[in-house]
N, CA, C, O and the ligand as a Tripos MOL2 file, in Angstrom:
@<TRIPOS>MOLECULE
protein
  313   311    79     0     0
PROTEIN
NO_CHARGES

@<TRIPOS>ATOM
      1 N          95.3460  114.6490  103.6030 N.3       1 MET1
      2 CA         95.4250  113.6930  104.7110 C.3       1 MET1
      3 C          94.2430  112.7430  104.6580 C.2       1 MET1
      4 O          93.1010  113.1630  104.4710 O.2       1 MET1
      5 N          94.5270  111.4660  104.8230 N.am      2 LEU2
      6 CA         93.4570  110.4770  104.8160 C.3       2 LEU2
      7 C          93.2070  109.9750  106.2320 C.2       2 LEU2
      8 O          94.1330  109.8540  107.0340 O.2       2 LEU2
      9 N          91.9680  109.6900  106.5200 N.am      3 THR3
     10 CA         91.6240  108.9930  107.7540 C.3       3 THR3
     11 C          91.1920  107.5880  107.3850 C.2       3 THR3
     12 O          90.2240  107.4020  106.6470 O.2       3 THR3
     13 N          91.9150  106.5910  107.9010 N.am      4 LEU4
     14 CA         91.5980  105.2010  107.6030 C.3       4 LEU4
     15 C          90.7000  104.6430  108.6840 C.2       4 LEU4
     16 O          90.8770  104.9030  109.8740 O.2       4 LEU4
     17 N          89.7150  103.8560  108.2250 N.am      5 ARG5
     18 CA         88.8000  103.2050  109.1470 C.3       5 ARG5
     19 C          88.6990  101.7320  108.7960 C.2       5 ARG5
     20 O          88.9360  101.3250  107.6590 O.2       5 ARG5
     21 N          88.3450  100.9460  109.7960 N.am      6 CYS6
     22 CA         88.1070   99.5220  109.5780 C.3       6 CYS6
     23 C          86.8550   99.3630  108.7090 C.2       6 CYS6
     24 O          85.8400  100.0150  108.9540 O.2       6 CYS6
     25 N          86.9300   98.4870  107.6870 N.am      7 ALA7
     26 CA         85.7830   98.2800  106.8100 C.3       7 ALA7
     27 C          84.6610   97.5290  107.5230 C.2       7 ALA7
     28 O          83.4930   97.6350  107.1480 O.2       7 ALA7
     29 N          85.0250   96.7780  108.5450 N.am      8 LYS8
     30 CA         84.0430   95.9560  109.2520 C.3       8 LYS8
     31 C          83.2880   96.7490  110.2990 C.2       8 LYS8
     32 O          82.0590   96.8210  110.2750 O.2       8 LYS8
     33 N          84.0400   97.3500  111.2300 N.am      9 CYS9
     34 CA         83.3880   97.9770  112.3820 C.3       9 CYS9
     35 C          83.4510   99.5000  112.3380 C.2       9 CYS9
     36 O          82.8640  100.1710  113.1860 O.2       9 CYS9
     37 N          84.1710  100.0550  111.3380 N.am     10 LYS10
     38 CA         84.2600  101.4990  111.1160 C.3      10 LYS10
     39 C          85.0660  102.2390  112.1880 C.2      10 LYS10
     40 O          85.0070  103.4660  112.2650 O.2      10 LYS10
     41 N          85.8040  101.5180  112.9990 N.am     11 ALA11
     42 CA         86.6710  102.1940  113.9830 C.3      11 ALA11
     43 C          87.7350  102.9960  113.2500 C.2      11 ALA11
     44 O          88.2390  102.5660  112.2120 O.2      11 ALA11
     45 N          88.0770  104.1610  113.7870 N.am     12 LYS12
     46 CA         89.1600  104.9650  113.2290 C.3      12 LYS12
     47 C          90.4820  104.2820  113.5260 C.2      12 LYS12
     48 O          90.7250  103.8600  114.6570 O.2      12 LYS12
     49 N          91.3360  104.1700  112.5250 N.am     13 LEU13
     50 CA         92.6020  103.4610  112.7040 C.3      13 LEU13
     51 C          93.7840  104.4170  112.8220 C.2      13 LEU13
     52 O          94.4530  104.4720  113.8540 O.2      13 LEU13
     53 N          94.0320  105.1740  111.7420 N.am     14 TRP14
     54 CA         95.0900  106.1860  111.8140 C.3      14 TRP14
     55 C          94.9080  107.2130  110.7150 C.2      14 TRP14
     56 O          94.1080  107.0440  109.7950 O.2      14 TRP14
     57 N          95.6790  108.2860  110.8420 N.am     15 LYS15
     58 CA         95.7120  109.3360  109.8300 C.3      15 LYS15
     59 C          96.9550  109.1250  108.9950 C.2      15 LYS15
     60 O          98.0230  108.8180  109.5220 O.2      15 LYS15
     61 N          96.8150  109.2900  107.7000 N.am     16 TYR16
     62 CA         97.9290  108.9880  106.8010 C.3      16 TYR16
     63 C          98.0780  110.0910  105.7640 C.2      16 TYR16
     64 O          97.1110  110.5310  105.1430 O.2      16 TYR16
     65 N          99.3240  110.5200  105.5990 N.am     17 ASN17
     66 CA         99.6370  111.5470  104.6150 C.3      17 ASN17
     67 C          99.9520  110.8570  103.2930 C.2      17 ASN17
     68 O         101.1060  110.5320  103.0110 O.2      17 ASN17
     69 N          98.9180  110.6370  102.4880 N.am     18 LYS18
     70 CA         99.0740  109.9050  101.2310 C.3      18 LYS18
     71 C          99.5690  110.8360  100.1360 C.2      18 LYS18
     72 O          99.0060  111.9090   99.9160 O.2      18 LYS18
     73 N         100.6350  110.4120   99.4470 N.am     19 LEU19
     74 CA        101.1460  111.1730   98.3110 C.3      19 LEU19
     75 C         100.7390  110.4710   97.0210 C.2      19 LEU19
     76 O         100.7870  109.2450   96.9290 O.2      19 LEU19
     77 N         100.3390  111.2590   96.0260 N.am     20 GLY20
     78 CA         99.9560  110.6730   94.7390 C.3      20 GLY20
     79 C          98.5100  110.2180   94.7460 C.2      20 GLY20
     80 O          97.8610  110.1530   95.7900 O.2      20 GLY20
     81 N          98.0220  109.9030   93.5560 N.am     21 LYS21
     82 CA         96.5910  109.6140   93.3920 C.3      21 LYS21
     83 C          96.2650  108.1250   93.4580 C.2      21 LYS21
     84 O          95.1000  107.7320   93.4000 O.2      21 LYS21
     85 N          97.2900  107.3130   93.5790 N.am     22 GLY22
     86 CA         97.0760  105.8700   93.5080 C.3      22 GLY22
     87 C          96.2930  105.3220   94.6850 C.2      22 GLY22
     88 O          95.9670  106.0430   95.6280 O.2      22 GLY22
     89 N          96.0000  104.0460   94.6120 N.am     23 GLU23
     90 CA         95.3180  103.3670   95.7020 C.3      23 GLU23
     91 C          96.2440  103.2600   96.9080 C.2      23 GLU23
     92 O          97.4660  103.3300   96.7780 O.2      23 GLU23
     93 N          95.6520  103.0920   98.0650 N.am     24 VAL24
     94 CA         96.4350  102.8910   99.2800 C.3      24 VAL24
     95 C          96.7800  101.4040   99.3830 C.2      24 VAL24
     96 O          96.0090  100.6000   99.9060 O.2      24 VAL24
     97 N          97.9590  101.0700   98.8670 N.am     25 VAL25
     98 CA         98.4050   99.6760   98.8710 C.3      25 VAL25
     99 C          99.3270   99.4280  100.0610 C.2      25 VAL25
    100 O          99.3650   98.3380  100.6300 O.2      25 VAL25
    101 N         100.0680  100.4760  100.4160 N.am     26 ARG26
    102 CA        100.9500  100.4160  101.5580 C.3      26 ARG26
    103 C         100.9070  101.7480  102.2790 C.2      26 ARG26
    104 O         100.5640  102.7790  101.7010 O.2      26 ARG26
    105 N         101.2630  101.7060  103.5570 N.am     27 CYS27
    106 CA        101.3280  102.9300  104.3420 C.3      27 CYS27
    107 C         102.7340  103.0820  104.8880 C.2      27 CYS27
    108 O         103.1900  102.2620  105.6850 O.2      27 CYS27
    109 N         103.4130  104.1180  104.4660 N.am     28 HIS28
    110 CA        104.7510  104.3820  104.9810 C.3      28 HIS28
    111 C         104.6410  104.8890  106.4080 C.2      28 HIS28
    112 O         103.8890  105.8210  106.6940 O.2      28 HIS28
    113 N         105.4000  104.2640  107.3010 N.am     29 LYS29
    114 CA        105.2490  104.5740  108.7270 C.3      29 LYS29
    115 C         105.5380  106.0320  109.0330 C.2      29 LYS29
    116 O         104.9080  106.6360  109.9010 O.2      29 LYS29
    117 N         106.5120  106.5960  108.3000 N.am     30 GLU30
    118 CA        106.8780  107.9890  108.5830 C.3      30 GLU30
    119 C         105.7620  108.9520  108.2080 C.2      30 GLU30
    120 O         105.7610  110.1020  108.6470 O.2      30 GLU30
    121 N         104.8100  108.4910  107.3980 N.am     31 ARG31
    122 CA        103.7240  109.3890  106.9880 C.3      31 ARG31
    123 C         102.4270  109.1430  107.7470 C.2      31 ARG31
    124 O         101.4080  109.7760  107.4740 O.2      31 ARG31
    125 N         102.4740  108.2200  108.6990 N.am     32 ILE32
    126 CA        101.3230  108.0620  109.5890 C.3      32 ILE32
    127 C         101.4390  109.1450  110.6430 C.2      32 ILE32
    128 O         102.3660  109.1430  111.4530 O.2      32 ILE32
    129 N         100.4900  110.0700  110.6260 N.am     33 THR33
    130 CA        100.6560  111.2490  111.4690 C.3      33 THR33
    131 C          99.9260  111.1240  112.7980 C.2      33 THR33
    132 O         100.2470  111.8270  113.7560 O.2      33 THR33
    133 N          98.9610  110.2440  112.8550 N.am     34 LYS34
    134 CA         98.2340  110.0920  114.1130 C.3      34 LYS34
    135 C          97.6590  108.6920  114.2020 C.2      34 LYS34
    136 O          97.0630  108.1950  113.2460 O.2      34 LYS34
    137 N          97.8360  108.0600  115.3470 N.am     35 MET35
    138 CA         97.2680  106.7340  115.5510 C.3      35 MET35
    139 C          95.9860  106.8680  116.3640 C.2      35 MET35
    140 O          95.9270  107.6270  117.3320 O.2      35 MET35
    141 N          94.9700  106.1310  115.9630 N.am     36 TYR36
    142 CA         93.7560  106.0890  116.7620 C.3      36 TYR36
    143 C          93.6500  104.7280  117.4390 C.2      36 TYR36
    144 O          94.3150  104.4940  118.4480 O.2      36 TYR36
    145 N          92.8400  103.8390  116.9120 N.am     37 LYS37
    146 CA         92.5720  102.6120  117.6590 C.3      37 LYS37
    147 C          93.3360  101.3930  117.1530 C.2      37 LYS37
    148 O          93.1910  100.2990  117.6980 O.2      37 LYS37
    149 N          94.1400  101.5750  116.1220 N.am     38 ALA38
    150 CA         94.8740  100.4290  115.5800 C.3      38 ALA38
    151 C          95.8530   99.8810  116.6140 C.2      38 ALA38
    152 O          96.4040  100.6250  117.4260 O.2      38 ALA38
    153 N          96.0550   98.5830  116.5680 N.am     39 ILE39
    154 CA         96.9040   97.8970  117.5340 C.3      39 ILE39
    155 C          98.0070   97.1550  116.7780 C.2      39 ILE39
    156 O          97.7270   96.3790  115.8650 O.2      39 ILE39
    157 N          99.2450   97.3960  117.1580 N.am     40 GLU40
    158 CA        100.3660   96.6650  116.5650 C.3      40 GLU40
    159 C         100.5940   95.3920  117.3570 C.2      40 GLU40
    160 O         100.7680   95.4300  118.5750 O.2      40 GLU40
    161 N         100.5930   94.2520  116.6520 N.am     41 LYS41
    162 CA        100.7990   92.9980  117.3630 C.3      41 LYS41
    163 C         101.3720   91.9470  116.4190 C.2      41 LYS41
    164 O         100.8280   91.7100  115.3410 O.2      41 LYS41
    165 N         102.4700   91.3220  116.8290 N.am     42 ASP42
    166 CA        103.0790   90.2210  116.0710 C.3      42 ASP42
    167 C         103.2790   90.5610  114.6000 C.2      42 ASP42
    168 O         102.9850   89.7440  113.7270 O.2      42 ASP42
    169 N         103.7710   91.7500  114.3250 N.am     43 GLY43
    170 CA        104.0550   92.1180  112.9420 C.3      43 GLY43
    171 C         102.8270   92.4490  112.1180 C.2      43 GLY43
    172 O         102.8910   92.5380  110.8920 O.2      43 GLY43
    173 N         101.6970   92.6320  112.8110 N.am     44 LYS44
    174 CA        100.4680   93.0010  112.1040 C.3      44 LYS44
    175 C          99.8790   94.2550  112.7180 C.2      44 LYS44
    176 O         100.1260   94.5840  113.8790 O.2      44 LYS44
    177 N          99.1010   94.9400  111.9120 N.am     45 MET45
    178 CA         98.3190   96.0470  112.4320 C.3      45 MET45
    179 C          96.8820   95.5370  112.4900 C.2      45 MET45
    180 O          96.3240   95.0910  111.4880 O.2      45 MET45
    181 N          96.3130   95.6100  113.6510 N.am     46 LEU46
    182 CA         94.9690   95.0690  113.8620 C.3      46 LEU46
    183 C          94.0030   96.1610  114.2740 C.2      46 LEU46
    184 O          94.3780   97.1550  114.8960 O.2      46 LEU46
    185 N          92.7560   95.9490  113.9100 N.am     47 CYS47
    186 CA         91.6790   96.7460  114.4540 C.3      47 CYS47
    187 C          91.2600   96.1140  115.7830 C.2      47 CYS47
    188 O          91.4240   94.9080  115.9670 O.2      47 CYS47
    189 N          90.7230   96.9050  116.7060 N.am     48 PRO48
    190 CA         90.2340   96.3110  117.9620 C.3      48 PRO48
    191 C          89.2210   95.1870  117.7480 C.2      48 PRO48
    192 O          89.0680   94.3280  118.6170 O.2      48 PRO48
    193 N          88.5210   95.1760  116.6000 N.am     49 CYS49
    194 CA         87.5350   94.1130  116.3420 C.3      49 CYS49
    195 C          88.2030   92.8210  115.8830 C.2      49 CYS49
    196 O          87.5330   91.7990  115.7330 O.2      49 CYS49
    197 N          89.5280   92.8570  115.6570 N.am     50 GLY50
    198 CA         90.2380   91.6440  115.2660 C.3      50 GLY50
    199 C          90.6150   91.5820  113.8050 C.2      50 GLY50
    200 O          91.3870   90.7100  113.4070 O.2      50 GLY50
    201 N          90.0920   92.4850  112.9930 N.am     51 ALA51
    202 CA         90.4110   92.4810  111.5670 C.3      51 ALA51
    203 C          91.8850   92.8360  111.3600 C.2      51 ALA51
    204 O          92.4050   93.7540  111.9950 O.2      51 ALA51
    205 N          92.5530   92.1010  110.4650 N.am     52 VAL52
    206 CA         93.9430   92.4030  110.1300 C.3      52 VAL52
    207 C          93.9480   93.4890  109.0620 C.2      52 VAL52
    208 O          93.3880   93.3140  107.9800 O.2      52 VAL52
    209 N          94.5830   94.6080  109.3770 N.am     53 ILE53
    210 CA         94.5900   95.7540  108.4740 C.3      53 ILE53
    211 C          95.8510   95.7850  107.6230 C.2      53 ILE53
    212 O          95.8010   96.1470  106.4470 O.2      53 ILE53
    213 N          96.9690   95.4120  108.2050 N.am     54 GLY54
    214 CA         98.2220   95.4690  107.4560 C.3      54 GLY54
    215 C          99.2760   94.5670  108.0530 C.2      54 GLY54
    216 O          99.1480   94.0770  109.1750 O.2      54 GLY54
    217 N         100.3450   94.3550  107.2550 N.am     55 HIS55
    218 CA        101.4670   93.5310  107.6780 C.3      55 HIS55
    219 C         102.7350   94.3770  107.6860 C.2      55 HIS55
    220 O         102.9850   95.1610  106.7710 O.2      55 HIS55
    221 N         103.5230   94.2030  108.7320 N.am     56 ASP56
    222 CA        104.7340   95.0030  108.9080 C.3      56 ASP56
    223 C         105.7930   94.6110  107.8900 C.2      56 ASP56
    224 O         106.1960   93.4510  107.8180 O.2      56 ASP56
    225 N         106.2430   95.5840  107.1050 N.am     57 LYS57
    226 CA        107.3020   95.3330  106.1300 C.3      57 LYS57
    227 C         108.4980   96.2410  106.3930 C.2      57 LYS57
    228 O         109.2040   96.6280  105.4610 O.2      57 LYS57
    229 N         108.7210   96.5750  107.6300 N.am     58 GLY58
    230 CA        109.8680   97.4150  107.9630 C.3      58 GLY58
    231 C         109.4990   98.8800  107.9400 C.2      58 GLY58
    232 O         108.9910   99.4190  108.9240 O.2      58 GLY58
    233 N         109.7540   99.5260  106.8110 N.am     59 SER59
    234 CA        109.4790  100.9630  106.7390 C.3      59 SER59
    235 C         108.0250  101.2660  106.3970 C.2      59 SER59
    236 O         107.5870  102.4110  106.5040 O.2      59 SER59
    237 N         107.2930  100.2680  105.9940 N.am     60 HIS60
    238 CA        105.8810  100.4960  105.6660 C.3      60 HIS60
    239 C         105.0090   99.3140  106.0830 C.2      60 HIS60
    240 O         105.4960   98.2320  106.4100 O.2      60 HIS60
    241 N         103.7030   99.5660  106.0580 N.am     61 TRP61
    242 CA        102.7180   98.5040  106.2640 C.3      61 TRP61
    243 C         102.1560   98.0960  104.9080 C.2      61 TRP61
    244 O         101.7260   98.9470  104.1290 O.2      61 TRP61
    245 N         102.1600   96.8210  104.6310 N.am     62 ASN62
    246 CA        101.4660   96.3130  103.4560 C.3      62 ASN62
    247 C         100.0010   96.1780  103.8220 C.2      62 ASN62
    248 O          99.6490   95.4070  104.7150 O.2      62 ASN62
    249 N          99.1550   96.9140  103.1470 N.am     63 MET63
    250 CA         97.7670   96.9810  103.5510 C.3      63 MET63
    251 C          96.9540   95.8200  102.9830 C.2      63 MET63
    252 O          97.1860   95.3800  101.8570 O.2      63 MET63
    253 N          96.0140   95.3350  103.7610 N.am     64 VAL64
    254 CA         95.1000   94.2840  103.3070 C.3      64 VAL64
    255 C          93.9150   94.9680  102.6500 C.2      64 VAL64
    256 O          93.1330   95.6550  103.3070 O.2      64 VAL64
    257 N          93.7950   94.7720  101.3540 N.am     65 ARG65
    258 CA         92.6980   95.4000  100.6300 C.3      65 ARG65
    259 C          91.3730   94.9250  101.1940 C.2      65 ARG65
    260 O          91.2690   93.7880  101.6540 O.2      65 ARG65
    261 N          90.3960   95.7480  101.1680 N.am     66 LYS66
    262 CA         89.0560   95.4350  101.6470 C.3      66 LYS66
    263 C          88.9390   95.4200  103.1630 C.2      66 LYS66
    264 O          87.8320   95.3310  103.6920 O.2      66 LYS66
    265 N          90.0640   95.5070  103.8730 N.am     67 SER67
    266 CA         89.9700   95.5040  105.3320 C.3      67 SER67
    267 C          89.7690   96.9170  105.8640 C.2      67 SER67
    268 O          89.4560   97.1070  107.0400 O.2      67 SER67
    269 N          89.9500   97.9150  104.9840 N.am     68 PHE68
    270 CA         89.8590   99.2880  105.4670 C.3      68 PHE68
    271 C          89.2050  100.1680  104.4040 C.2      68 PHE68
    272 O          89.1800   99.8400  103.2180 O.2      68 PHE68
    273 N          88.6860  101.2780  104.8700 N.am     69 ILE69
    274 CA         88.1510  102.3090  103.9930 C.3      69 ILE69
    275 C          88.8140  103.6030  104.3920 C.2      69 ILE69
    276 O          89.4080  103.6800  105.4670 O.2      69 ILE69
    277 N          88.7330  104.6210  103.5630 N.am     70 TYR70
    278 CA         89.3490  105.8790  103.9510 C.3      70 TYR70
    279 C          88.5580  107.0430  103.3890 C.2      70 TYR70
    280 O          87.8020  106.9130  102.4260 O.2      70 TYR70
    281 N          88.7600  108.1840  104.0270 N.am     71 SER71
    282 CA         88.1470  109.4170  103.5590 C.3      71 SER71
    283 C          89.1860  110.5130  103.6650 C.2      71 SER71
    284 O          90.1610  110.3730  104.4030 O.2      71 SER71
    285 N          88.9940  111.5880  102.9470 N.am     72 GLY72
    286 CA         89.9220  112.6970  102.9900 C.3      72 GLY72
    287 C          90.6220  112.8930  101.6590 C.2      72 GLY72
    288 O          90.2470  112.3050  100.6450 O.2      72 GLY72
    289 N          91.6510  113.7370  101.6840 N.am     73 GLU73
    290 CA         92.3070  114.1770  100.4590 C.3      73 GLU73
    291 C          93.6680  113.5240  100.3050 C.2      73 GLU73
    292 O          94.4480  113.4300  101.2530 O.2      73 GLU73
    293 N          93.9350  113.0720   99.0780 N.am     74 LYS74
    294 CA         95.3010  112.6520   98.7560 C.3      74 LYS74
    295 C          96.0620  113.8900   98.3010 C.2      74 LYS74
    296 O          95.4900  114.7880   97.6830 O.2      74 LYS74
    297 N          97.3430  113.9310   98.6100 N.am     75 VAL75
    298 CA         98.1910  115.0620   98.2190 C.3      75 VAL75
    299 C          98.8330  114.7440   96.8770 C.2      75 VAL75
    300 O          99.4830  113.7100   96.7240 O.2      75 VAL75
    301 N          98.6510  115.6250   95.9110 N.am     76 SER76
    302 CA         99.2630  115.3990   94.6070 C.3      76 SER76
    303 C         100.7720  115.5260   94.7070 C.2      76 SER76
    304 O         101.2890  116.3980   95.4050 O.2      76 SER76
    305 N         101.4640  114.6590   94.0090 N.am     77 LYS77
    306 CA        102.9300  114.7600   93.9640 C.3      77 LYS77
    307 C         103.3150  115.9620   93.1310 C.2      77 LYS77
    308 O         102.7220  116.2270   92.0860 O.2      77 LYS77
    309 N         104.3210  116.6900   93.6070 N.am     78 LEU78
    310 CA        104.7850  117.8630   92.8410 C.3      78 LEU78
    311 C         105.9170  117.4540   91.9200 C.2      78 LEU78
    312 O         106.4500  118.2880   91.1890 O.2      78 LEU78
    313 ZN         87.2570   96.7870  113.0780 Zn       79 ZN79
@<TRIPOS>BOND
     1     1     2 1
     2     2     3 1
     3     3     4 2
     4     3     5 am
     5     5     6 1
     6     6     7 1
     7     7     8 2
     8     7     9 am
     9     9    10 1
    10    10    11 1
    11    11    12 2
    12    11    13 am
    13    13    14 1
    14    14    15 1
    15    15    16 2
    16    15    17 am
    17    17    18 1
    18    18    19 1
    19    19    20 2
    20    19    21 am
    21    21    22 1
    22    22    23 1
    23    23    24 2
    24    23    25 am
    25    25    26 1
    26    26    27 1
    27    27    28 2
    28    27    29 am
    29    29    30 1
    30    30    31 1
    31    31    32 2
    32    31    33 am
    33    33    34 1
    34    34    35 1
    35    35    36 2
    36    35    37 am
    37    37    38 1
    38    38    39 1
    39    39    40 2
    40    39    41 am
    41    41    42 1
    42    42    43 1
    43    43    44 2
    44    43    45 am
    45    45    46 1
    46    46    47 1
    47    47    48 2
    48    47    49 am
    49    49    50 1
    50    50    51 1
    51    51    52 2
    52    51    53 am
    53    53    54 1
    54    54    55 1
    55    55    56 2
    56    55    57 am
    57    57    58 1
    58    58    59 1
    59    59    60 2
    60    59    61 am
    61    61    62 1
    62    62    63 1
    63    63    64 2
    64    63    65 am
    65    65    66 1
    66    66    67 1
    67    67    68 2
    68    67    69 am
    69    69    70 1
    70    70    71 1
    71    71    72 2
    72    71    73 am
    73    73    74 1
    74    74    75 1
    75    75    76 2
    76    75    77 am
    77    77    78 1
    78    78    79 1
    79    79    80 2
    80    79    81 am
    81    81    82 1
    82    82    83 1
    83    83    84 2
    84    83    85 am
    85    85    86 1
    86    86    87 1
    87    87    88 2
    88    87    89 am
    89    89    90 1
    90    90    91 1
    91    91    92 2
    92    91    93 am
    93    93    94 1
    94    94    95 1
    95    95    96 2
    96    95    97 am
    97    97    98 1
    98    98    99 1
    99    99   100 2
   100    99   101 am
   101   101   102 1
   102   102   103 1
   103   103   104 2
   104   103   105 am
   105   105   106 1
   106   106   107 1
   107   107   108 2
   108   107   109 am
   109   109   110 1
   110   110   111 1
   111   111   112 2
   112   111   113 am
   113   113   114 1
   114   114   115 1
   115   115   116 2
   116   115   117 am
   117   117   118 1
   118   118   119 1
   119   119   120 2
   120   119   121 am
   121   121   122 1
   122   122   123 1
   123   123   124 2
   124   123   125 am
   125   125   126 1
   126   126   127 1
   127   127   128 2
   128   127   129 am
   129   129   130 1
   130   130   131 1
   131   131   132 2
   132   131   133 am
   133   133   134 1
   134   134   135 1
   135   135   136 2
   136   135   137 am
   137   137   138 1
   138   138   139 1
   139   139   140 2
   140   139   141 am
   141   141   142 1
   142   142   143 1
   143   143   144 2
   144   143   145 am
   145   145   146 1
   146   146   147 1
   147   147   148 2
   148   147   149 am
   149   149   150 1
   150   150   151 1
   151   151   152 2
   152   151   153 am
   153   153   154 1
   154   154   155 1
   155   155   156 2
   156   155   157 am
   157   157   158 1
   158   158   159 1
   159   159   160 2
   160   159   161 am
   161   161   162 1
   162   162   163 1
   163   163   164 2
   164   163   165 am
   165   165   166 1
   166   166   167 1
   167   167   168 2
   168   167   169 am
   169   169   170 1
   170   170   171 1
   171   171   172 2
   172   171   173 am
   173   173   174 1
   174   174   175 1
   175   175   176 2
   176   175   177 am
   177   177   178 1
   178   178   179 1
   179   179   180 2
   180   179   181 am
   181   181   182 1
   182   182   183 1
   183   183   184 2
   184   183   185 am
   185   185   186 1
   186   186   187 1
   187   187   188 2
   188   187   189 am
   189   189   190 1
   190   190   191 1
   191   191   192 2
   192   191   193 am
   193   193   194 1
   194   194   195 1
   195   195   196 2
   196   195   197 am
   197   197   198 1
   198   198   199 1
   199   199   200 2
   200   199   201 am
   201   201   202 1
   202   202   203 1
   203   203   204 2
   204   203   205 am
   205   205   206 1
   206   206   207 1
   207   207   208 2
   208   207   209 am
   209   209   210 1
   210   210   211 1
   211   211   212 2
   212   211   213 am
   213   213   214 1
   214   214   215 1
   215   215   216 2
   216   215   217 am
   217   217   218 1
   218   218   219 1
   219   219   220 2
   220   219   221 am
   221   221   222 1
   222   222   223 1
   223   223   224 2
   224   223   225 am
   225   225   226 1
   226   226   227 1
   227   227   228 2
   228   227   229 am
   229   229   230 1
   230   230   231 1
   231   231   232 2
   232   231   233 am
   233   233   234 1
   234   234   235 1
   235   235   236 2
   236   235   237 am
   237   237   238 1
   238   238   239 1
   239   239   240 2
   240   239   241 am
   241   241   242 1
   242   242   243 1
   243   243   244 2
   244   243   245 am
   245   245   246 1
   246   246   247 1
   247   247   248 2
   248   247   249 am
   249   249   250 1
   250   250   251 1
   251   251   252 2
   252   251   253 am
   253   253   254 1
   254   254   255 1
   255   255   256 2
   256   255   257 am
   257   257   258 1
   258   258   259 1
   259   259   260 2
   260   259   261 am
   261   261   262 1
   262   262   263 1
   263   263   264 2
   264   263   265 am
   265   265   266 1
   266   266   267 1
   267   267   268 2
   268   267   269 am
   269   269   270 1
   270   270   271 1
   271   271   272 2
   272   271   273 am
   273   273   274 1
   274   274   275 1
   275   275   276 2
   276   275   277 am
   277   277   278 1
   278   278   279 1
   279   279   280 2
   280   279   281 am
   281   281   282 1
   282   282   283 1
   283   283   284 2
   284   283   285 am
   285   285   286 1
   286   286   287 1
   287   287   288 2
   288   287   289 am
   289   289   290 1
   290   290   291 1
   291   291   292 2
   292   291   293 am
   293   293   294 1
   294   294   295 1
   295   295   296 2
   296   295   297 am
   297   297   298 1
   298   298   299 1
   299   299   300 2
   300   299   301 am
   301   301   302 1
   302   302   303 1
   303   303   304 2
   304   303   305 am
   305   305   306 1
   306   306   307 1
   307   307   308 2
   308   307   309 am
   309   309   310 1
   310   310   311 1
   311   311   312 2
@<TRIPOS>SUBSTRUCTURE
     1 MET1         2 RESIDUE 1 A MET
     2 LEU2         6 RESIDUE 1 A LEU
     3 THR3        10 RESIDUE 1 A THR
     4 LEU4        14 RESIDUE 1 A LEU
     5 ARG5        18 RESIDUE 1 A ARG
     6 CYS6        22 RESIDUE 1 A CYS
     7 ALA7        26 RESIDUE 1 A ALA
     8 LYS8        30 RESIDUE 1 A LYS
     9 CYS9        34 RESIDUE 1 A CYS
    10 LYS10       38 RESIDUE 1 A LYS
    11 ALA11       42 RESIDUE 1 A ALA
    12 LYS12       46 RESIDUE 1 A LYS
    13 LEU13       50 RESIDUE 1 A LEU
    14 TRP14       54 RESIDUE 1 A TRP
    15 LYS15       58 RESIDUE 1 A LYS
    16 TYR16       62 RESIDUE 1 A TYR
    17 ASN17       66 RESIDUE 1 A ASN
    18 LYS18       70 RESIDUE 1 A LYS
    19 LEU19       74 RESIDUE 1 A LEU
    20 GLY20       78 RESIDUE 1 A GLY
    21 LYS21       82 RESIDUE 1 A LYS
    22 GLY22       86 RESIDUE 1 A GLY
    23 GLU23       90 RESIDUE 1 A GLU
    24 VAL24       94 RESIDUE 1 A VAL
    25 VAL25       98 RESIDUE 1 A VAL
    26 ARG26      102 RESIDUE 1 A ARG
    27 CYS27      106 RESIDUE 1 A CYS
    28 HIS28      110 RESIDUE 1 A HIS
    29 LYS29      114 RESIDUE 1 A LYS
    30 GLU30      118 RESIDUE 1 A GLU
    31 ARG31      122 RESIDUE 1 A ARG
    32 ILE32      126 RESIDUE 1 A ILE
    33 THR33      130 RESIDUE 1 A THR
    34 LYS34      134 RESIDUE 1 A LYS
    35 MET35      138 RESIDUE 1 A MET
    36 TYR36      142 RESIDUE 1 A TYR
    37 LYS37      146 RESIDUE 1 A LYS
    38 ALA38      150 RESIDUE 1 A ALA
    39 ILE39      154 RESIDUE 1 A ILE
    40 GLU40      158 RESIDUE 1 A GLU
    41 LYS41      162 RESIDUE 1 A LYS
    42 ASP42      166 RESIDUE 1 A ASP
    43 GLY43      170 RESIDUE 1 A GLY
    44 LYS44      174 RESIDUE 1 A LYS
    45 MET45      178 RESIDUE 1 A MET
    46 LEU46      182 RESIDUE 1 A LEU
    47 CYS47      186 RESIDUE 1 A CYS
    48 PRO48      190 RESIDUE 1 A PRO
    49 CYS49      194 RESIDUE 1 A CYS
    50 GLY50      198 RESIDUE 1 A GLY
    51 ALA51      202 RESIDUE 1 A ALA
    52 VAL52      206 RESIDUE 1 A VAL
    53 ILE53      210 RESIDUE 1 A ILE
    54 GLY54      214 RESIDUE 1 A GLY
    55 HIS55      218 RESIDUE 1 A HIS
    56 ASP56      222 RESIDUE 1 A ASP
    57 LYS57      226 RESIDUE 1 A LYS
    58 GLY58      230 RESIDUE 1 A GLY
    59 SER59      234 RESIDUE 1 A SER
    60 HIS60      238 RESIDUE 1 A HIS
    61 TRP61      242 RESIDUE 1 A TRP
    62 ASN62      246 RESIDUE 1 A ASN
    63 MET63      250 RESIDUE 1 A MET
    64 VAL64      254 RESIDUE 1 A VAL
    65 ARG65      258 RESIDUE 1 A ARG
    66 LYS66      262 RESIDUE 1 A LYS
    67 SER67      266 RESIDUE 1 A SER
    68 PHE68      270 RESIDUE 1 A PHE
    69 ILE69      274 RESIDUE 1 A ILE
    70 TYR70      278 RESIDUE 1 A TYR
    71 SER71      282 RESIDUE 1 A SER
    72 GLY72      286 RESIDUE 1 A GLY
    73 GLU73      290 RESIDUE 1 A GLU
    74 LYS74      294 RESIDUE 1 A LYS
    75 VAL75      298 RESIDUE 1 A VAL
    76 SER76      302 RESIDUE 1 A SER
    77 LYS77      306 RESIDUE 1 A LYS
    78 LEU78      310 RESIDUE 1 A LEU
    79 ZN79       313 GROUP 0 **** ****
């Protein structure tokens, strides 16, 4: 499980169940297990500080690189 934070202000955004070892390029909505301070607005996911974290693409969020950092474990695909 990964915990995503804003790269600018370090606010906790959400918890994400990442599968595979790749970079976090998108976040599938069904695998977001907990929301913290992220705000959904006008098809974007925003941090309370105003930074745009991702764009709504239906079933997933397209993540803005450099707008977020994360910590925790990725789950290896079986
Ligand atoms: Zn922020």
